Structures are given as structure tokens and as C-alpha cells.
C-alpha positions, 0 to 999 in steps of 0.5 A, spaced: 412 095 801 417 100 803 420 095 809 421 090 803 425 095 799 429 098 805 431 091 807 433 089 800 437 095 799 441 094 806 443 087 804 445 089 797 452 091 799 458 087 801 460 092 807 453 092 810 453 084 809 460 084 813 457 089 818 451 085 819 455 078 820 460 081 825 454 083 829 451 076 829 453 074 836 455 081 839 454 088 839 460 092 837 462 099 838 462 103 831 470 104 832 470 096 832 466 096 825 470 101 822 477 097 824 474 091 821 471 094 814 477 098 813 473 104 811 472 111 813 468 113 819 463 117 815 462 111 810 461 106 815 456 111 819 452 111 812 452 103 812 450 103 819 444 108 818 442 104 812 442 097 816 438 101 822 433 104 817 431 097 815 430 095 822 436 090 821 440 093 827 439 097 833 444 102 836 445 105 843 449 110 846 453 108 852 457 114 855 461 117 848 460 110 845 455 108 840 454 100 840 450 097 834 447 090 835 443 085 831 436 087 831 430 082 832 429 081 825 422 083 822 418 077 820 418 079 813 426 077 813 427 072 818 428 066 813 432 071 808 437 072 814 437 065 816 439 063 809 444 069 809 448 067 816 448 060 813 452 062 807 456 067 811 458 061 815 461 057 809 464 064 806 472 064 807 471 072 807 467 071 813 471 067 817 477 072 815 473 077 818 471 073 824 479 072 825 480 080 824 474 081 829 477 077 835 484 081 834 480 087 834 476 085 840 482 085 844 483 092 843 481 098 848 475 101 844 478 108 846 485 107 844 482 104 837 478 110 836 483 115 838 488 112 833 482 112 827 481 120 829 489 121 828 489 117 821 
């Protein structure tokens, strides 16, 4: 039961759904997710922690960077995530995020991170 509650909680927030959609096809550095969502680093970290607790994303540290990626979906949520990704594909907001993400991916993550810490 705890797993179902954690997954439901994770999917109940627009910013977490946006982050999950961004991670659908590639891993992203935390600074890239921060840039995409336009939120404070601490807020993004909290959202990512909730997604990780639900088993929807994993993280790995590479040097000083932490990368998040979509996890293999827990069996109890595979159909839900398939539905979610289908809905995202039809969403104007998701398409806008994908355009923004393409621009973000062209930037050096080190420079992006430095800019965020100066702000």
C-alpha cells in the first residue's frame, strides 16, 4: 500500500509530472531540470526526492554532477505511466517543455550550474 501512496503522491504535482516527462528519453543533470522548471534548486530537489522515493526515477553522481533518469517502472504503475506519457505527448505544455529542453541541452551544464548559483 505504501508504494501506491508514494506513486500517487509523486504524480499529483504538475512540476513532478513535467520533470518525469523531461526524463522520459534521457538522463538530465539537476541543473538542467532546475532550468526547465524555473524553480528554486531546493524546490526541485524536493520534487526529485519524492519521485525517487516513489521509485519513478534514479540518480547517479558523476563527479560533482548528479544525474537523474527514469527508473524501470514498478509493476503496479506501468499502465499508469504509459497513459501519462501518452497524455503528455498530446500536451501543448509538454511540447513547450521539450522545445525549452532542447535549448537547455545545448548549454554546458557547468556554466548553467554556475549561473544558477550566482542568481
